[in-house]
PyMOL CGO cylinders between C-alpha atoms (Angstrom):
from pymol import cmd
from pymol.cgo import CYLINDER

trace = [
    CYLINDER, 10.06, 6.79, -24.74, 8.41, 3.50, -24.58, 0.3, 1, 1, 1, 1, 1, 1,
    CYLINDER, 8.41, 3.50, -24.58, 7.09, 2.62, -21.17, 0.3, 1, 1, 1, 1, 1, 1,
    CYLINDER, 7.09, 2.62, -21.17, 5.04, -0.39, -20.08, 0.3, 1, 1, 1, 1, 1, 1,
    CYLINDER, 5.04, -0.39, -20.08, 1.46, 0.76, -18.39, 0.3, 1, 1, 1, 1, 1, 1,
    CYLINDER, 1.46, 0.76, -18.39, 2.09, -1.00, -15.46, 0.3, 1, 1, 1, 1, 1, 1,
    CYLINDER, 2.09, -1.00, -15.46, 5.27, 1.01, -15.10, 0.3, 1, 1, 1, 1, 1, 1,
    CYLINDER, 5.27, 1.01, -15.10, 3.87, 4.20, -15.48, 0.3, 1, 1, 1, 1, 1, 1,
    CYLINDER, 3.87, 4.20, -15.48, 1.07, 3.36, -12.84, 0.3, 1, 1, 1, 1, 1, 1,
    CYLINDER, 1.07, 3.36, -12.84, 3.91, 2.63, -10.18, 0.3, 1, 1, 1, 1, 1, 1,
    CYLINDER, 3.91, 2.63, -10.18, 5.38, 5.28, -10.97, 0.3, 1, 1, 1, 1, 1, 1,
    CYLINDER, 5.38, 5.28, -10.97, 2.68, 7.38, -10.43, 0.3, 1, 1, 1, 1, 1, 1,
    CYLINDER, 2.68, 7.38, -10.43, 1.99, 5.83, -7.27, 0.3, 1, 1, 1, 1, 1, 1,
    CYLINDER, 1.99, 5.83, -7.27, 5.49, 5.91, -6.20, 0.3, 1, 1, 1, 1, 1, 1,
    CYLINDER, 5.49, 5.91, -6.20, 5.45, 9.51, -6.53, 0.3, 1, 1, 1, 1, 1, 1,
    CYLINDER, 5.45, 9.51, -6.53, 2.33, 10.08, -4.26, 0.3, 1, 1, 1, 1, 1, 1,
    CYLINDER, 2.33, 10.08, -4.26, 4.13, 8.22, -1.79, 0.3, 1, 1, 1, 1, 1, 1,
    CYLINDER, 4.13, 8.22, -1.79, 6.48, 11.27, -1.19, 0.3, 1, 1, 1, 1, 1, 1,
    CYLINDER, 6.48, 11.27, -1.19, 5.48, 13.54, 1.30, 0.3, 1, 1, 1, 1, 1, 1,
    CYLINDER, 5.48, 13.54, 1.30, 7.68, 16.04, -0.28, 0.3, 1, 1, 1, 1, 1, 1,
    CYLINDER, 7.68, 16.04, -0.28, 6.57, 17.33, -3.30, 0.3, 1, 1, 1, 1, 1, 1,
    CYLINDER, 6.57, 17.33, -3.30, 9.92, 18.30, -4.77, 0.3, 1, 1, 1, 1, 1, 1,
    CYLINDER, 9.92, 18.30, -4.77, 10.97, 14.53, -4.83, 0.3, 1, 1, 1, 1, 1, 1,
    CYLINDER, 10.97, 14.53, -4.83, 8.19, 13.54, -7.35, 0.3, 1, 1, 1, 1, 1, 1,
    CYLINDER, 8.19, 13.54, -7.35, 10.15, 12.64, -9.91, 0.3, 1, 1, 1, 1, 1, 1,
    CYLINDER, 10.15, 12.64, -9.91, 7.30, 11.69, -12.41, 0.3, 1, 1, 1, 1, 1, 1,
    CYLINDER, 7.30, 11.69, -12.41, 5.30, 14.43, -12.05, 0.3, 1, 1, 1, 1, 1, 1,
    CYLINDER, 5.30, 14.43, -12.05, 8.17, 17.12, -12.07, 0.3, 1, 1, 1, 1, 1, 1,
    CYLINDER, 8.17, 17.12, -12.07, 8.91, 16.41, -15.57, 0.3, 1, 1, 1, 1, 1, 1,
    CYLINDER, 8.91, 16.41, -15.57, 5.88, 18.01, -17.05, 0.3, 1, 1, 1, 1, 1, 1,
    CYLINDER, 5.88, 18.01, -17.05, 4.13, 15.49, -18.76, 0.3, 1, 1, 1, 1, 1, 1,
    CYLINDER, 4.13, 15.49, -18.76, 2.45, 17.14, -21.77, 0.3, 1, 1, 1, 1, 1, 1,
    CYLINDER, 2.45, 17.14, -21.77, 0.49, 13.78, -23.80, 0.3, 1, 1, 1, 1, 1, 1,
    CYLINDER, 0.49, 13.78, -23.80, 1.19, 9.92, -24.49, 0.3, 1, 1, 1, 1, 1, 1,
    CYLINDER, 1.19, 9.92, -24.49, 0.29, 7.94, -27.32, 0.3, 1, 1, 1, 1, 1, 1,
    CYLINDER, 0.29, 7.94, -27.32, -1.47, 4.72, -25.73, 0.3, 1, 1, 1, 1, 1, 1,
    CYLINDER, -1.47, 4.72, -25.73, -0.89, 1.67, -27.80, 0.3, 1, 1, 1, 1, 1, 1,
    CYLINDER, -0.89, 1.67, -27.80, -3.59, -0.99, -27.52, 0.3, 1, 1, 1, 1, 1, 1,
    CYLINDER, -3.59, -0.99, -27.52, -5.78, 1.36, -24.89, 0.3, 1, 1, 1, 1, 1, 1,
    CYLINDER, -5.78, 1.36, -24.89, -8.60, -1.33, -24.69, 0.3, 1, 1, 1, 1, 1, 1,
    CYLINDER, -8.60, -1.33, -24.69, -5.84, -3.60, -22.97, 0.3, 1, 1, 1, 1, 1, 1,
    CYLINDER, -5.84, -3.60, -22.97, -4.70, -1.09, -20.62, 0.3, 1, 1, 1, 1, 1, 1,
    CYLINDER, -4.70, -1.09, -20.62, -8.14, 0.24, -20.02, 0.3, 1, 1, 1, 1, 1, 1,
    CYLINDER, -8.14, 0.24, -20.02, -10.33, -2.83, -19.58, 0.3, 1, 1, 1, 1, 1, 1,
    CYLINDER, -10.33, -2.83, -19.58, -8.03, -5.97, -19.52, 0.3, 1, 1, 1, 1, 1, 1,
    CYLINDER, -8.03, -5.97, -19.52, -5.52, -4.75, -17.16, 0.3, 1, 1, 1, 1, 1, 1,
    CYLINDER, -5.52, -4.75, -17.16, -8.48, -2.78, -14.94, 0.3, 1, 1, 1, 1, 1, 1,
    CYLINDER, -8.48, -2.78, -14.94, -9.09, -5.79, -13.39, 0.3, 1, 1, 1, 1, 1, 1,
    CYLINDER, -9.09, -5.79, -13.39, -5.63, -6.18, -11.73, 0.3, 1, 1, 1, 1, 1, 1,
    CYLINDER, -5.63, -6.18, -11.73, -5.43, -3.93, -8.66, 0.3, 1, 1, 1, 1, 1, 1,
    CYLINDER, -5.43, -3.93, -8.66, -1.84, -1.88, -8.39, 0.3, 1, 1, 1, 1, 1, 1,
    CYLINDER, -1.84, -1.88, -8.39, -0.68, -1.73, -4.98, 0.3, 1, 1, 1, 1, 1, 1,
    CYLINDER, -0.68, -1.73, -4.98, 2.03, 0.20, -3.43, 0.3, 1, 1, 1, 1, 1, 1,
    CYLINDER, 2.03, 0.20, -3.43, 3.49, -0.39, -0.04, 0.3, 1, 1, 1, 1, 1, 1,
    CYLINDER, 3.49, -0.39, -0.04, 6.17, 0.69, 2.47, 0.3, 1, 1, 1, 1, 1, 1,
    CYLINDER, 6.17, 0.69, 2.47, 7.51, -0.04, 5.64, 0.3, 1, 1, 1, 1, 1, 1,
    CYLINDER, 7.51, -0.04, 5.64, 5.38, 1.70, 8.54, 0.3, 1, 1, 1, 1, 1, 1,
    CYLINDER, 5.38, 1.70, 8.54, 7.81, 4.13, 10.64, 0.3, 1, 1, 1, 1, 1, 1,
    CYLINDER, 7.81, 4.13, 10.64, 5.73, 3.95, 13.66, 0.3, 1, 1, 1, 1, 1, 1,
    CYLINDER, 5.73, 3.95, 13.66, 7.40, 2.72, 17.01, 0.3, 1, 1, 1, 1, 1, 1,
    CYLINDER, 7.40, 2.72, 17.01, 7.10, -0.64, 17.76, 0.3, 1, 1, 1, 1, 1, 1,
    CYLINDER, 7.10, -0.64, 17.76, 7.61, -0.17, 21.17, 0.3, 1, 1, 1, 1, 1, 1,
    CYLINDER, 7.61, -0.17, 21.17, 3.77, -0.64, 22.02, 0.3, 1, 1, 1, 1, 1, 1,
    CYLINDER, 3.77, -0.64, 22.02, 3.73, -4.06, 20.72, 0.3, 1, 1, 1, 1, 1, 1,
    CYLINDER, 3.73, -4.06, 20.72, 6.57, -5.24, 22.90, 0.3, 1, 1, 1, 1, 1, 1,
    CYLINDER, 6.57, -5.24, 22.90, 4.52, -4.01, 25.98, 0.3, 1, 1, 1, 1, 1, 1,
    CYLINDER, 4.52, -4.01, 25.98, 1.49, -5.49, 24.71, 0.3, 1, 1, 1, 1, 1, 1,
    CYLINDER, 1.49, -5.49, 24.71, 3.68, -8.94, 24.26, 0.3, 1, 1, 1, 1, 1, 1,
    CYLINDER, 3.68, -8.94, 24.26, 4.98, -8.74, 27.81, 0.3, 1, 1, 1, 1, 1, 1,
    CYLINDER, 4.98, -8.74, 27.81, 1.11, -8.20, 29.10, 0.3, 1, 1, 1, 1, 1, 1,
    CYLINDER, 1.11, -8.20, 29.10, -0.24, -11.03, 27.12, 0.3, 1, 1, 1, 1, 1, 1,
    CYLINDER, -0.24, -11.03, 27.12, 2.48, -13.33, 28.70, 0.3, 1, 1, 1, 1, 1, 1,
    CYLINDER, 2.48, -13.33, 28.70, 1.15, -12.46, 32.23, 0.3, 1, 1, 1, 1, 1, 1,
    CYLINDER, 1.15, -12.46, 32.23, -2.49, -13.44, 31.40, 0.3, 1, 1, 1, 1, 1, 1,
    CYLINDER, -2.49, -13.44, 31.40, -4.00, -16.66, 33.00, 0.3, 1, 1, 1, 1, 1, 1,
    CYLINDER, -4.00, -16.66, 33.00, -6.75, -18.76, 31.75, 0.3, 1, 1, 1, 1, 1, 1,
    CYLINDER, -6.75, -18.76, 31.75, -9.97, -18.52, 33.71, 0.3, 1, 1, 1, 1, 1, 1,
    CYLINDER, -9.97, -18.52, 33.71, -10.37, -21.36, 36.15, 0.3, 1, 1, 1, 1, 1, 1,
    CYLINDER, -10.37, -21.36, 36.15, -14.44, -20.78, 36.16, 0.3, 1, 1, 1, 1, 1, 1,
    CYLINDER, -14.44, -20.78, 36.16, -16.23, -21.93, 32.83, 0.3, 1, 1, 1, 1, 1, 1,
    CYLINDER, -16.23, -21.93, 32.83, -19.41, -19.63, 31.89, 0.3, 1, 1, 1, 1, 1, 1,
    CYLINDER, -19.41, -19.63, 31.89, -22.11, -20.94, 30.46, 0.3, 1, 1, 1, 1, 1, 1,
    CYLINDER, -22.11, -20.94, 30.46, -22.99, -19.48, 27.22, 0.3, 1, 1, 1, 1, 1, 1,
    CYLINDER, -22.99, -19.48, 27.22, -27.35, -19.18, 26.92, 0.3, 1, 1, 1, 1, 1, 1,
    CYLINDER, -27.35, -19.18, 26.92, -28.58, -19.27, 23.22, 0.3, 1, 1, 1, 1, 1, 1,
]
cmd.load_cgo(trace, "trace")
């Protein structure tokens, strides 16, 4: 099988995002060896480009709705404060 270095890197990152180890596809296959063609390109040239994975945050957003309501009630101060240096 031929695979690009970035694809195997993203597969690895994707697997590590899985909380359930049984759902990790890449590591469940039992990798035994790899032949890396043009290793200098992979380990030196490609190393300068970070691989970033993101996923939607599952935290509830109720608190942001509450904060927005609070901010809308704030009023600007009528008293100017002098800042000394």
